[in-house]
C-alpha positions in Angstrom: 179.0 -135.0 174.0 181.0 -132.0 172.8 179.4 -129.9 169.8 180.8 -129.6 166.7 183.2 -126.6 167.0 183.6 -123.8 164.8 186.8 -121.8 164.7 189.3 -119.0 163.3 192.4 -120.7 161.9 193.8 -117.4 160.5 193.1 -113.7 161.6 194.8 -110.6 159.8 194.1 -106.8 161.0 194.9 -103.7 158.9 194.9 -100.5 160.8 192.7 -101.2 163.1 193.1 -98.9 166.4 196.7 -99.2 167.5 197.3 -102.4 165.1 199.2 -101.1 162.3 199.2 -104.9 161.1 198.6 -108.6 162.6 198.7 -111.9 160.9 198.0 -114.7 163.4 197.1 -118.7 163.6 195.1 -119.1 166.9 194.8 -122.2 168.6 191.6 -124.1 168.1 190.9 -124.3 171.9 192.3 -121.2 174.5 194.0 -118.0 173.0 195.3 -116.0 175.6 196.4 -112.2 174.8 198.9 -110.5 177.3 199.9 -107.3 177.7 199.7 -103.9 179.6 196.5 -101.3 179.5 196.4 -99.7 176.6 198.6 -102.1 174.9 195.7 -103.1 171.9 194.8 -106.2 173.8 190.9 -105.5 173.6 191.2 -104.0 170.1 192.6 -107.5 169.3 188.9 -108.7 170.8 187.1 -106.2 169.1 188.7 -107.1 165.8 187.2 -110.8 165.8 184.1 -109.4 167.1 183.7 -106.9 164.3 184.0 -110.1 161.9 181.1 -111.1 163.0 178.7 -108.1 164.1 180.3 -105.7 161.7 180.7 -103.0 164.2 183.4 -102.8 167.4 181.7 -103.3 170.7 183.1 -100.1 172.4 182.4 -97.6 169.5 180.2 -97.4 167.1 181.7 -94.5 165.3 184.1 -95.2 162.3 186.6 -92.5 163.2 187.4 -94.0 166.6 188.4 -97.6 165.2 190.2 -96.7 162.0 193.7 -95.4 162.5 193.7 -91.6 162.3 196.1 -91.6 159.1 194.0 -94.0 156.8 190.8 -94.2 155.0 189.6 -97.8 156.0 190.5 -100.7 158.4 190.4 -104.2 156.7 189.9 -107.5 158.2 190.1 -111.1 157.1 190.0 -114.6 158.6 189.7 -118.3 157.6 187.4 -120.4 159.3 187.1 -123.9 159.7 183.6 -124.8 160.2 181.9 -127.6 162.2 181.7 -130.1 158.8 185.6 -129.2 158.3 185.0 -127.0 155.7 186.9 -123.9 155.1 185.5 -120.3 154.6 187.0 -117.0 154.2 185.7 -114.0 155.1 186.9 -110.3 154.5 185.4 -107.0 155.8 186.3 -103.4 155.4 185.2 -100.4 156.9 185.7 -97.0 155.7 185.5 -93.7 157.2 182.0 -93.1 155.6 180.7 -96.3 157.6 180.1 -98.5 154.8 180.6 -102.3 155.1 182.3 -104.1 152.2 181.9 -108.0 152.9 183.5 -110.7 151.1 182.6 -114.3 151.8 184.8 -117.4 150.2 185.5 -114.2 147.7 182.3 -113.6 146.7 180.6 -110.0 147.4 177.1 -108.5 148.5 176.6 -110.4 151.7 174.8 -109.0 154.8 175.8 -108.5 158.1 172.9 -111.2 159.3 174.8 -113.5 157.0 178.5 -112.6 159.2 176.6 -113.3 162.2 175.4 -116.8 161.2 178.6 -117.8 159.9 180.6 -116.6 163.2 178.4 -116.9 166.4 179.8 -115.4 168.9 179.6 -114.6 173.3 181.1 -111.5 174.5 182.0 -111.2 178.0 183.7 -107.8 179.1 184.3 -105.3 182.0 181.4 -103.3 180.6 179.2 -106.2 179.8 177.6 -105.5 183.3 174.9 -103.6 181.5 173.5 -107.1 180.5 172.4 -106.7 184.3 172.1 -103.1 185.5 171.6 -101.3 182.1 168.1 -100.5 180.6 165.9 -103.5 178.8 167.7 -103.1 175.6 170.7 -104.8 176.7 168.4 -107.8 177.5 166.5 -107.8 174.7 169.8 -107.9 172.4 170.5 -111.0 174.8 167.0 -112.7 173.9 167.2 -111.5 170.3 171.0 -113.0 169.7 169.1 -116.4 170.7 166.1 -115.9 168.4 168.1 -115.0 165.4 170.1 -117.9 165.9 167.4 -120.4 166.6 164.4 -119.3 164.6 165.1 -118.6 160.8 162.0 -116.4 160.1 162.9 -114.0 163.5 165.4 -111.4 161.5 162.3 -110.7 159.1 159.8 -110.0 161.4 162.1 -108.0 163.6 163.4 -105.8 160.8 159.5 -105.2 159.6 158.5 -104.7 163.2 161.2 -101.4 163.6 160.4 -100.0 160.1 156.4 -100.5 161.4 157.2 -98.7 164.8 159.2 -96.2 162.9 156.6 -95.3 160.5 153.8 -95.3 163.4 155.9 -93.0 165.8 156.2 -90.2 162.6 152.5 -90.5 161.9 151.9 -90.0 165.6 153.2 -86.4 165.3 151.1 -85.3 162.8 147.9 -87.2 163.6 144.8 -86.2 165.1 142.2 -89.3 165.3 143.2 -92.9 165.6 141.7 -93.6 162.2 144.8 -92.2 160.5 146.8 -94.4 162.9 144.7 -97.7 162.2 146.2 -99.4 159.0 149.6 -99.5 160.6 148.4 -100.9 163.9 146.7 -103.7 162.0 150.0 -104.6 160.3 152.0 -103.9 163.6 149.8 -105.7 165.3 150.5 -109.4 164.1 153.8 -108.6 163.6 154.5 -107.7 167.4 152.6 -110.8 168.5 154.9 -113.0 166.2 158.1 -111.7 167.4 156.9 -111.5 171.4 156.0 -115.3 170.7 159.5 -116.1 169.3 161.0 -114.2 172.3 158.8 -115.8 174.8 159.2 -119.2 173.2 163.0 -118.9 173.3 163.2 -117.8 177.0 161.2 -120.8 177.8 163.8 -123.0 176.7 167.2 -121.7 177.9 165.4 -120.6 181.3 166.2 -124.2 182.9 169.8 -123.4 181.6 170.2 -120.2 182.7 169.0 -120.9 185.9 171.2 -124.1 186.4 174.1 -122.4 185.3 173.9 -119.4 187.6 173.4 -121.7 190.2 176.6 -123.5 189.4 178.3 -120.2 189.6 176.2 -119.1 192.6 175.0 -122.0 194.5 173.8 -119.7 197.7 171.2 -118.2 195.4 168.0 -118.9 193.4 167.6 -117.0 190.4 164.2 -116.3 188.8 164.4 -115.2 185.4 160.8 -114.1 183.8 160.2 -112.8 180.2 158.3 -109.9 180.0 156.7 -109.1 176.6 156.6 -104.9 176.6 152.9 -105.0 177.7 150.1 -106.6 179.8 150.3 -110.3 177.9 146.4 -110.7 179.3 145.0 -107.6 177.1 145.2 -107.8 173.5 148.1 -105.4 172.0 145.5 -104.0 169.5 143.3 -102.8 172.0 146.4 -101.3 173.9 147.2 -99.7 170.9 143.7 -98.0 170.8 143.6 -97.4 174.7 147.2 -95.7 174.5 146.9 -93.4 171.5 146.1 -90.2 173.1 149.1 -91.0 175.2 151.3 -91.8 172.6 150.1 -88.9 170.4 151.6 -86.5 173.2 154.7 -88.6 173.7 155.2 -88.9 169.9 156.3 -92.3 170.0 154.7 -96.1 170.7 154.7 -96.2 174.6 154.1 -100.2 174.8 155.0 -103.1 172.5 157.7 -105.5 171.7 160.4 -102.6 171.8 159.8 -102.4 175.7 160.2 -106.3 175.8 162.5 -107.4 179.0 164.0 -110.1 180.9 163.4 -109.8 184.6 165.8 -111.2 186.8 165.3 -111.4 190.5 166.2 -113.5 194.0 162.8 -113.5 195.4 161.6 -110.2 195.0 164.6 -108.5 194.9 166.5 -107.4 191.6 169.9 -108.8 191.3 171.0 -105.5 191.2 170.4 -104.2 194.0 171.9 -107.3 195.7 174.7 -108.5 194.1 178.0 -107.2 194.6 180.3 -106.3 191.4 182.2 -109.8 191.4 178.8 -111.7 191.5 177.4 -109.6 188.8 180.3 -110.6 186.9 179.4 -114.2 187.6 176.3 -114.1 186.8 177.1 -112.3 183.4 179.1 -115.4 182.6 176.4 -117.8 183.7 173.8 -115.9 181.3 176.9 -115.9 178.3 177.6 -119.6 178.9 173.9 -120.5 179.2 173.0 -118.9 176.2 176.6 -120.4 174.3 175.8 -124.1 175.4 172.2 -124.2 174.6 172.9 -122.8 171.2 175.5 -125.3 170.8 173.0 -128.3 172.3 170.4 -127.0 169.7 172.7 -126.7 166.7 175.2 -129.3 167.2 177.7 -126.4 167.0 179.9 -124.3 169.3 180.5 -120.5 169.5 183.4 -118.7 170.2 183.8 -116.9 173.6 185.7 -113.5 173.5 186.5 -112.4 177.2 188.0 -109.2 177.8 190.1 -108.7 181.5 189.2 -112.1 182.4 190.5 -111.9 186.0 188.6 -108.4 186.5 186.4 -108.7 189.6 187.1 -112.4 190.2 189.7 -114.3 192.6 191.2 -117.2 191.7 188.5 -120.2 192.6 186.2 -118.2 190.5 188.4 -117.8 187.7 189.2 -121.9 188.0 185.2 -122.4 187.6 185.0 -120.4 184.4 188.2 -121.6 183.3 187.0 -125.1 183.5 183.2 -124.5 182.1 184.8 -123.1 179.2 187.6 -125.8 179.0 184.0 -127.8 178.8 182.6 -126.5 176.1 184.7 -127.5 173.5 185.1 -124.1 171.9 187.6 -121.7 170.6 188.1 -119.0 173.2 190.1 -115.6 173.0 190.9 -114.2 176.6 192.6 -111.2 177.5 194.8 -110.3 180.8 197.6 -107.8 182.1 199.5 -111.0 183.5 200.3 -114.2 182.6 200.0 -115.3 186.5 196.2 -114.7 185.9 196.2 -117.5 183.4 199.1 -119.9 184.1 197.1 -122.4 185.9 194.4 -122.6 182.6 196.9 -123.1 180.0 197.1 -126.5 178.5 199.4 -127.8 175.8 197.4 -127.0 172.8 196.6 -123.3 173.4 198.4 -120.2 172.5 199.4 -117.3 174.1 200.2 -114.1 172.3 201.6 -111.2 173.9 200.9 -107.6 172.5 202.7 -104.0 172.9 202.0 -101.1 171.5 199.5 -103.0 168.9 202.4 -105.2 168.1 201.4 -109.1 168.5 203.7 -111.7 168.8 203.8 -115.6 169.6 
């Protein structure tokens, strides 16, 4: 049974990278953006991503995404919620980095509220970091799920960041552990709660990850294990005491939920040491699909999928497999490609194709 779709019915882009202005009405199913390299395809996806995150996925600096002769960029969308209610979302970003967010013409909203309204999964050529990059990329994957499935998580996560920042600052000037102890008494219960939520989320989604990875890579049996950031058989409060002298030398807290990871292996071999780039892309797609499908199953609401450079690293059979799986979600999907031949077999009568050249988009 398909989850209720959440779709972007209208999208307006002003002064975003090389896109001066665009006003489009996407399909509620698949949307293909065709254009040469450098034409603005990825910028188009980044504009959608920014509506749900408040930032682009390639560059964090405002100066890199606002047109060089403009003071701000503006994005606007009309969204059809799963209950068929219509919402409007507006976001502007100035060169200073300040965001202004409007939902249904009301101001004062935070980025977290955008993320709740526009859940999305992103697959890009840079997305290999999820598998081959540092633990922070896999923590972000875990925390996306925790944010959407556990209402209390965002508050705990913000408190954890604040306490760790304060503790690290204190470590630079402290001599005795008793000076840090009051912070640790606050930190320990928050760290344990954050870690428990993460562990619970991975326990729930692990079967989806393993099943989907097997669908894409049937010749391998993936192992997926959550690491909390410390030896879970040891009390975290005790570890903070035992590591105090080391932390003081390092000037930061060396163990804790800020070191958590999702460890992916085939047998005893890390996947980055075994897989080709094509296999890594398939596994990355499997992880994103597993997470998106689990979200839809649990909340009865689909999320958006943004896929940049769809054909890279994948042969025709694998592209067909990925397209079939995406179609089965019933989600709204945005896909970029250099050549229309790469996506022609995927296009249905309800889908739309957009062409982009030098930042100008046409249907």
